[in-house]
N, C-alpha and C positions, 0 to 999 in steps of 0.2 A: 318946882314946875312939873306939870304932868304932860302926858302925851296928848297930842292934838290931831284930830282928823281933818283932812282936806278933801273937799268935794272935787269932782271932775270939773275943770274950767269950761267956760262957755265955748271956747274955740275947739274943744273936743280933741285936743292932742292926745296921743296915747298916755295912759297913766304912768307908764314906765318912764317916758320922756319927762313928765312933770316931776316924778320922784327923783330922777337923776339931776334935774335942775335944782331942786331943793337941796340935794346933797352937796352940790357945788356951792350953793349960797350959805349953807349952814354946816361948816366943817365940824366934825365931832358928833353931830346928831345922827341918830339912826332913823332911816327912812324905809318903811315897809309898806306893802299894799295888802290889806286884809279885808276880805268881803267887798272888794271893789272900791275901797277907800284908802287914800294915802294916810298912813299913821306916822307922825313925826315925834320922836322921843328925844329929850335933851340928853346931853352927855351924862353918864353915871358918875356917882361920887367915888371918892377914894376907896372906902371899904368894899364897895361893889367890885372894884378891880382886884382888891386883895383876895376876896373870896374866889374869884376865877383863877388867880395864880395858885392859891392853895389847893384848888381842886385838880389842877393839872398833875400835881405830884402823885396822888394815889392811882390815877388813871395811867400815867406813864410808868409808874413802878410796876403795875400789873401787866405791862407789856402791850398796852393798847395803842401806843404810838410807835409802831414798828412796821413790819413788812406786810401784815394783813390788814391793819387798820390804822387810822390816824386820829389824833385828838386835835381839834381845830377850833378857832374862834373867828367870828365875823364873816362866815360865808353864808350865802343865801340858800334857802330851801324852797324850791318851787312848789306851790300849793295847787291842789285841784279844785279849790273852792270858787275860783272865778278866773277869767281868761288871763289876767295879768297879776294874780296874787302871788306874793312871795313873802317869806318871813326871814329874819336874820337872828337866829338864836344866839344867845350869849356864848354857847359852848356846845360842841357836838362831838360824837364819836362816829366816824364814817369809815366805809370800806376804803382800803388803800388806793383803789382804782377810781376814786370819786371823780378824778379829772376827766374820765371818759363819760361822765354822766352830766356834763354841763348842758343846761337848757338855754338860759338867757340871763343877761344882767348879773353875772357872777352868782347865779342860783342853779342848784343842782337837783336832779331827780331824787325824790324822797326815798327811792328804792335803795340808795346807798347809805342812808342814815340809820345807824343802830340805836342812837340815843340823842336826844336834844335836852338841853338844860337852860333854864332861865333863872336869873337872880333878880328878884323884884326890886323895883325902885318906886318912884312916884306913880308909875303906870301899872301898879300891881294887879289891878282888875283885868287888864289885858292878858297878863300871864296866867291868871287863874280862871279865866273864862273864855275869852276870844281865842287865845292860842290853844287852849285845850281842845276846842272843837276843830280848829284848823289842823293841828298836828294829828288828831285822831283821823280826820278825813284823809290825810296824807299817809295813813297807816305807819306812822313812826312807832316802832315797837315800845320804846320806853321814853317817857317824858318826866323829867325831874324839875321841880321848882324849889329853889331856896327862897322860902317865903319870909323875908325880913319883916314884913308888916305884922304877921301873926306868930312869928318866931317858931317856925316848924319847917320841915322838909316834906314835900309831897312827892310820892313816886306813883306814876300812873302807867299802867300796862294794859295789854289786851285791847287795842283799839277796835271799836265796832261803830261803823258809820261816823257820827259826829261826836262821839264820846268814848271814854275809856271804861271798859267793864270793871277794871280793878283800880281803885284809888285809895292808897294808904298814906297817912301822914304820920310823921315821927317828930317827937318832941325832944328838947334838950335832955341829956342823960342817956339817950338811946343810940344804938349803932344801926346803920342802914346798910344791908348787903344788897347790892343791885342784882337784877336778873342775870343769869349766865348767858342770856342771848346776846349781850353786848360783846362777848368774846373772851372775858376773863372775870375773875372774882374781884370785885371792888367793894370795899366796906368803908363807909363814911361815918365820921364822928359828928353827930348833930350839934353838940355843944360847941365844938371847935369851929365848925363852919359858921354857925350863927353868930358866935362871938366875933369872928373875923369880919363879919358883915355889919356889925353894929355901928351905927353912925356916932361919931364922937362929937361932944359939945365943943364949940369954940370958946375961947376965953370970955368973950362978951356975952355968952349965953349962961355963964355961971356954972 
């Protein structure tokens, strides 16, 4: 199942109110507002969750979950792209005082985000296109995409307007050292991460 967009209803209630209503009706789904439209994504699969857990380890070992910064999942990032836009990245490194930057709806000012990371699912086009523009507009310094669709890891840096000036992708067999701007040296093994995220066949699939 892929992500679906929802237009503003005819009664013109605030989009955030509609988004929260959808969240109540669809437990486990991720509901975001991008470009003035509600985006509803189904719950991720098991390997997606394993990748996120595996990623916590190198970031935490590097000391990024401490007194100066925190490694978090599931908090919103308030976007400048429209009046009610926000995204919920899979994973983020934020300043430790991010609590002081709450804007609305469990979403925080992008100024406190050092890195955001997405692990692709059926909605991979959103992560590789729509969110690239959104996170660049928000001036998030580093955007990482674990691209399970194409089996590579993208590292995007240097946001300029609605794009990143630097976009590098890394294939299995390579190591990725993330920019020092996140606050510590973090090196990722592309093969290990992509293998952890590989969907397993069920017995009836052969």
